C-alpha positions as semicolon CSV with decimal commas, in nm:
position;residue;x (nm);y (nm);z (nm)
1;M;-0,916;3,380;3,649
2;F;-0,707;3,724;3,759
3;N;-0,531;3,904;3,464
4;F;-0,181;3,902;3,570
5;T;-0,043;4,108;3,256
6;A;0,056;4,434;3,432
7;Y;0,196;4,278;3,694
8;D;0,418;4,024;3,469
9;L;0,527;4,307;3,259
10;N;0,654;4,489;3,529
11;N;0,818;4,206;3,733
12;I;0,600;4,250;4,029
13;E;0,598;3,973;4,275
14;L;0,234;3,900;4,421
15;H;0,166;3,721;4,762
16;G;-0,159;3,654;4,891
17;C;-0,348;3,528;5,192
18;A;-0,576;3,198;5,124
19;E;-0,892;3,377;5,018
20;T;-0,670;3,608;4,812
21;Q;-0,545;3,276;4,632
22;K;-0,879;3,192;4,560
23;I;-0,948;3,509;4,333
24;M;-0,603;3,537;4,223
25;Q;-0,514;3,180;4,119
26;G;-0,145;3,121;4,062
27;I;0,021;3,397;4,285
28;S;0,268;3,289;4,588
29;P;0,133;3,237;4,934
30;A;0,174;3,503;5,201
31;T;0,352;3,416;5,520
32;E;0,300;3,584;5,864
33;E;0,627;3,778;5,776
34;D;0,481;3,926;5,481
35;W;0,199;4,146;5,682
36;H;0,521;4,274;5,875
37;T;0,782;4,369;5,616
38;E;0,810;4,680;5,414
39;Y;0,968;4,567;5,093
40;L;1,194;4,770;4,899
41;A;1,109;4,592;4,603
42;P;0,833;4,514;4,374
43;I;0,646;4,290;4,615
44;L;0,296;4,318;4,680
45;S;0,137;4,144;4,984
46;I;-0,261;4,118;4,963
47;K;-0,460;4,015;5,238
48;I;-0,826;4,015;5,251
49;V;-0,986;4,133;5,572
50;S;-1,303;4,137;5,789
51;G;-1,350;4,481;5,842
52;I;-1,211;4,846;5,852
53;E;-1,038;4,767;6,183
54;Q;-0,826;4,522;6,065
55;V;-0,722;4,786;5,785
56;I;-0,663;5,074;6,054
57;E;-0,485;4,818;6,269
58;H;-0,196;4,744;6,038
59;I;-0,163;5,054;5,921
60;N;-0,109;5,216;6,252
61;H;0,141;4,945;6,330
62;M;0,334;4,980;5,997
63;A;0,340;5,364;6,064
64;Q;0,536;5,276;6,400
65;N;0,793;5,088;6,219
66;I;0,931;5,399;6,011
67;P;1,288;5,472;6,104
68;M;1,329;5,766;6,350
69;E;1,557;5,971;6,134
70;L;1,230;6,028;5,907
71;S;1,024;6,148;6,231
72;R;0,891;6,462;6,127
73;K;0,787;6,339;5,774
74;A;0,669;6,022;5,911
75;W;0,460;6,180;6,199
76;T;0,329;6,429;5,941
77;W;0,229;6,130;5,726
78;R;0,074;5,928;6,016
79;K;-0,091;6,197;6,121
80;G;-0,262;6,301;5,795
81;L;-0,331;5,933;5,730
82;S;-0,503;5,869;6,068
83;N;-0,722;6,195;6,018
84;R;-0,834;6,077;5,644
85;L;-0,936;5,749;5,772
86;I;-1,151;5,861;6,075
87;R;-1,330;6,110;5,827
88;Y;-1,433;5,869;5,591
89;R;-1,792;5,678;5,689
90;Y;-1,802;5,343;5,577
């Protein structure tokens, strides 16, 4: 059983895919909307994926949704993130 103490003490809401729920019994089921939402609250959505390609795809998708008024900082962040992901060998 997963230890929720730190999350409970900090009022962090956890959502998880079916595979995550097998490991972390008792968390809320995640919905498709969870994978496309950037919460401005202490909510953590956890999804177990089959490979690094899914991770890169998700991060790049989320980076495209950063508001344009933050474009300079967002571009710097996205460029740095993509470069770091490419350098790692898994």
